[in-house]
N, C-alpha and C positions, 0 to 999 in steps of 0.2 A: 375579559374573556371568562374569568373564573365564575362570575355569576350565571353567564349563559351556560357554561359547562354544567354547573351544579343544577340548574333548572332542567336541562335535557336528561341529566342522570336521574333526577327525581321523577320526571315525566315517564322514563323508561321503567322505573321501578313500579310506578302506579299501573302502567299498562300490563306489566307482567303479572302483578297482583290480580288485576281484573281478568286476564286470560286464565289464570290458575283457578279463580273462583268459578269461572264459567265452566271449566273442564272438570272441577271437582264433583263428585256425587253429592246428593243431598245429604244434609247432616244426619248422622246416624241417630236413630230414635233410641231412647233409653229402654231397650227391650228387657233389661234386667228388672224393671219395675212391673213387668207383665205378670199376672197371676200364673200363667203357664210356666214361665221360667221359674218363679219362686216355688211352685209345686214340684217341679222336677228336681230343683236344687235341694229341696227339703228331704226328699225320700231317696234320691239317687246321686251318683257322683258324676258331675259334667266333665267330660273328657276332651271336648273340642268345640270350637265356635267358629263360624265362617259367615261372611257377609257378601252378597252379590244379588244381581238381578236374574234370578233363576227362570222366570217365565218371559223375560224380555219386554216387559210393559213399562219400563222406566221407573218402577218402584222397587226399592231394594228389599230382599228377603234376608232373614237371619236364621241360620241353620244351627242347631244345638244337637250334639251327640252326648249320650249319657250311658251309664252302666250301673248294675247293681253294686252296692258299696262293699258287700262282703267278698273276701278272697275265697273262691271255691271253684270247683270244676263246673263247666257248662254255664258260666255266668252269662246272663241276658243283659240286653240293653236296647237303646232305641235312638231314633233321630226325629226331632220335630222341626218344622219350619214355620216361622212367624213372618207375617208381612204387615206393613203399616197401611191400614184401611180405615177410612173415615176418621182419621185422627188418633187411632189406637192400634195396638199391636194385636192382630188376630191370628189364630192358628189356622194354617192352610193345608198342612200335611203332617201326618204323624205315623210313624212305623215302629213297631216293637220286634226285635229280633230274638227269637227264642233259642237259647243254647249258645249264642255267640253275641259279641258286642262290638260297637263302633269305637275304634281308638281315635281316629281322625276323620273329620268331615270337611269338605271344602267345596264351595260353589265355584264352578268354572264355566262361565257362559251358561248355557242351558242344561248343564250336567251337574250331578251331585256325586262327587268322588268320595267313596267311604273306604277307609282302611279298617278291616275287621280283625278281631282276635278271637281265637277259639281255644279255650282252655280244657284240656282233657287229661286223663292219666298218663298220657304220653308227653305232656308238656304243653306249651303254648305255641300256636301257629298262626301266622298273619297272612291275609289275602286281600287284595283290593278289588273293589267292583265299582262300575260306573253306571248310575242310573240317569236316564234322560227324561227331562220334562217333556210331556206330550207323548211319550212312549211307555216309560215305566212309572212315571209320577204324574198324577193328576190332582189338582187342588180340590179342596172339599166341595165346592159349589159347581164343579165341571162334570160334564155328562158321563165320563168314563170312571169317575171316582166310585169306589164300592159303596159310598154313602149317599150318592146322588139318588133322589127319589124316595128317601126314607119316609115312611108314613109314621107320624107321631100323634098319638091319641092320649086322652086322659079320662079317668073315671068321672071326674067333675072339673069344672073350670070357672073361675071367677069371671063375671061378665064385664070384662074390660078388654078393649081391643089390644092392649099392649101386653097381655099376660096369657096369650095362647100357648098350647104345647109346643109349637114350632119355634118359640122364642128361645128354647133352651138349646137349640142347635143352630143358631144364626150367626155365631161368632161375635155377637154384640153382648158383652157382659152387662150392659146397662138395661137390657130387656130381660124378662123372666116369665116363667109360668107360675100361676098361683091356682091351688085347688079351690073349689067353690062349694064344698060340702058343709053341712052344719057341724059345728065343733072345730076341733084343732086340726083336722086333716089326717089324723092317724087312720090307716087303712086305705087311703086314696092311692091311686096308681098312675104312672106315666109309662106308656108303652111304645117301643120302637119296633117297627116291622120293616125289615131291609128288603130292597127290591131284588136282591140276590144274596145267597149265602156268603157270609164274610167271616174271615178269621180274625178274631179279636184278642189282642193282648192285654190291653188296659182299658179301664173306664175311669174318667176324671169327672168329679161333680163339684160344682161350686153352689153351696146352699144359700139360701136366703135371697133377699132383695138387696143387691149391692149397688143400686144406682146412687145411693147416698147413705151417709151414716144415719141420718134420721130414718130413711126407709128400712135399713137394716134393723134398727132397734124397735121400731114400731110393729113389725110384722113377724110372724112365726118363721122359724127356719128349722132345717132338718137337724135332728140329733142322731137317730138311727134309721137305717133303711135296709131292706133286702133287695138284691138284684136277682131275678130269675132269668138264667141264660138258656134259651131254648135253641137247640140245634136241629138240623134236618132230621136226624135220627130220632130225636125226641118227639118231633111233630108228626112224621109220617110212618105208617105201618109199612115195613119193609116188604111184606108179601103182596099187599094189595095197593100200596101207595095212597091209602086213604089218609086224608087230612084229619087228624084226630080232634083238632079244634073246630075247623070250619064245617066238616061233614058230620061229626059225632057230638060236637059241643062239649068236649072234655076239658076245655081250657088249656092254659099253658103249662107245660111240664119242662123240667130241666133243673140243672144244678143251681143252688142258691149261694150267693156271696153276700156276706154281711158287711155293711158299711156303718161307720160311726164317725161323727164330726164333733169337733170342738166348737165352742161358742165364739167363733172367729170367721170373718168373711174370707176364708182361704180355700182355694181349689185343692182337692185331695184326689190322688190316684189310688186305684185298687187293681189287683191282678185278677184277670179273667183266664186268659191262655185257653181259649176254646175255638175249635175249628167248625166251620159250617154253621155259623150262627144265623138263624133266620129271624129271631125276635128276641126282644129283651124287655124286661118289665122292672121298673123301680117301684117298690111299695114302701110307704111311709110307716115306720114302726113307732117312732116317738119324735117329739118336736121340742124345740126350745121356744118358750112363749114370748111373743111380742108385747111391748108395753101398751099398745093401743088397739091393734086388730088381731083377729084370730084366724087368719088365712096363712097357710104355709107356702112359702115361695122356693122355687129352685131357679137359680140364674142361668146356669149353662151346664151342659154335659159334653164331654169329649171322649172319643174312642181312638185308640191306636190300633191300626191294622197289624196283624201278626204275620211274620214270616219265619218259618224254620229254614234251614240251609237248603233243603231240596226245593222248597217253593220259591225261594229267591233265585236259584239257578234256573229254574223253569221259566220264570218271569224274564230273566235276562236273555234266555234263548228264544223267547217269543212263543212259548208253548202255552196254549189255552188250557185252563183247568176244566175238567169235566164237571159241569155244575149240575147237581140234582135239582129237580123241579121244586121251586119254593111256593109258598102260598101266594095267591095273587094279591098284589099290592095296588090299591087305588091311590090317586093323588091325595096328598096330605090334606086332611080336614080335621076340624075340631069337633069331637063327639060331645054332644050336649045331653045332659041327663036331667032327671027331675030334681037332682040335688044341686044344680047350678044356682048360685046366689046372685042377687042384684049387686051392682056396683056400689061400694060404700061411699057415702057422702064425703066429699073432701078430697077424692083421689081423681 
């Protein structure tokens, strides 16, 4: 009887293991290798991490909470949500909280629970808020996202189908934009026109062509660039609501943020903290030269939507923000200019 009993016990163990494997979620992706995670961990202090299926599609998301590293009053922080798409971890939602920061974040069903801290001269206070997917949270490619319908154009473009301006905002780090002007690309621009005014806390840029080590080394990549952040107040005359760019041809106006990059294929975040942004322009100031080709690449650009305490509470109460009229935005297209160059042989 002993052999039979042992066989039955072994069979039961195998069945339990099979049941557990069927019930267990998919193996956790190594999100810590993601350029987004590395960029945040480099400049900020990660305070909490959580994993769950936020949008209910059977694919697990990874939420990361972070804060500014320094100990001071009105410390800011953010939450980014990564999701495994097409074999890689892509950023699907990113929020920056101005003047307060998330201590804990957890995905519970289709909700994101965040325990915030607010540091003031009266001490530290904590409060919890719950954001619902499909109500308060919309992923980057969804219609209600503030970034849906963004128009991305460039002053020039290398004539290759895989290097259009839209490639910098598609979530795929293997795709990229490349300018197509004569020379190194200094002075060339990449412009974002948002379909409605959006509050921006951070901009992240991954310079160069990072599809392979060979592509990174052979082509130019950003060294320095200026970001012109144009708000509704910068664009429109308050008295007549004249569009100073479209109607008068005065070009883009706004605050300028300087960016500088090391000679490494690393995503880097810069602070913007601007409200009611309607357009943003990245202008190449200097480049790091490639070993073979003279075209400058940008692989990806990320934005973190900004919330102060008042805006967050209004969002949770369901109050719609009064949006001033923005410039009309047509469907995303690639602007071609006389400086466009032909595709280089061998690419």
